N, C-alpha and C positions, 0 to 999 in steps of 0.2 A: 509293135506286134507282140501279142501275149505268148508266153511260153506255156506249153501244156505238158504235163507229166502223166505218165501212165501209172495208175495206182493198182498195186497187186496185194491181195490178202494172202498171207501164209496159211497153211493148213492149221497151224496152231491158233492164229488169230480168228479164223473162221469157227474153230471149235470153241474158243473162248466166247465168242458172240452167241453161238448156238446155245451153249450151256447157260449163259446169263439170261437169254430170252426164255428158255424153257423153265428155268428156276422161277423167274418172275411170273410167267404164265400160269404156274400152278395155283397162285392166289389171285392173279389179276391179269387176264389176257389182254385187256385194253391197255393197261400200263406197259405190258411187255411189248406190244406193238408200237406204242409211243416211244419207248426206250430204243427200240430197234431203229425207228425213223430218225431219232436225234443222233444216234451214233453214226448212221450212214450219211446223214446230212453233213455232219461235222467232217467226216473223212472225205466227202465229195469236194470240200474246199481245197484239199491237197492237190487236186488236178491243176490248179492255177497258182497256188501260193503255198508250197510245202514248207517253206521256212517259217511259217506263222507259229508253229508249235515251239514250246520252250525245250531246251535241252533237259533230259531227265535228271532231276537234281541228285538222286541217289547215285547215279552213274557219273555225273559230273564231279562229284566229290572224290571219285576214284580216278579222275583224269580221263574218263571215257566221254567224248563229246559228240559222237556221230549219231546218237539216238535222240530222238525228239518225242514229244508227246502233246496230245490234245486232251483236254479234260471235258467230259460230259458228266458232271457230278452224279454219283461218286466214281464213275468209270474213267480209267486212264487208257488212252489209245497210244500205244508205243509204236514208233515207226522209224525208218531210216531212209535217207535219200541217197540214190546212187545214179549219177548222170541224169537221165531224163525219166527215171523211175522212182516211185515211192513204194516202199515195202512196209505194209502194216504187219507188225510182228506179234503183237499181243493186245488184248483188251482185258485190263485187270481191274479188280475192285480196289479203289484207292484207299479203302479203310483197312486193307490188309498190308502187311509188310512186303513191299514190292521187292526189296533186296532179297528176301528169303525166297520169294516165288521165282525170281530170275535166276538165282543161284541154283535152285533145285532143277530148273529147266536146263540150265547150262550143263549140269553134271548128269542129266538124264534120269532123275528120280520122278516118280509119279506123285502128283499132288493129291 
């Protein structure tokens, strides 16, 4: 019998996705829609197999192993698993310094 997990998007991750899609849509609405579908499709797989993502390398280097990520180039979908729930925490541009972004978010600075 398959285990199913409940996937929840944080307010931050929803805002990340909205910002990404709106930015892309300024130049190419079709590409924005396709990007949205790719990201949502990738996260849909977390319902049945949340361990499929790798541990976030920048955090693993610091001994933090509870955060995982899926990659939809160039976007990185960062999440954590807790019991039967998956929490999507951020959708970040992988071309940017992820450590800086996460640090700023942790100490409450605006990006």
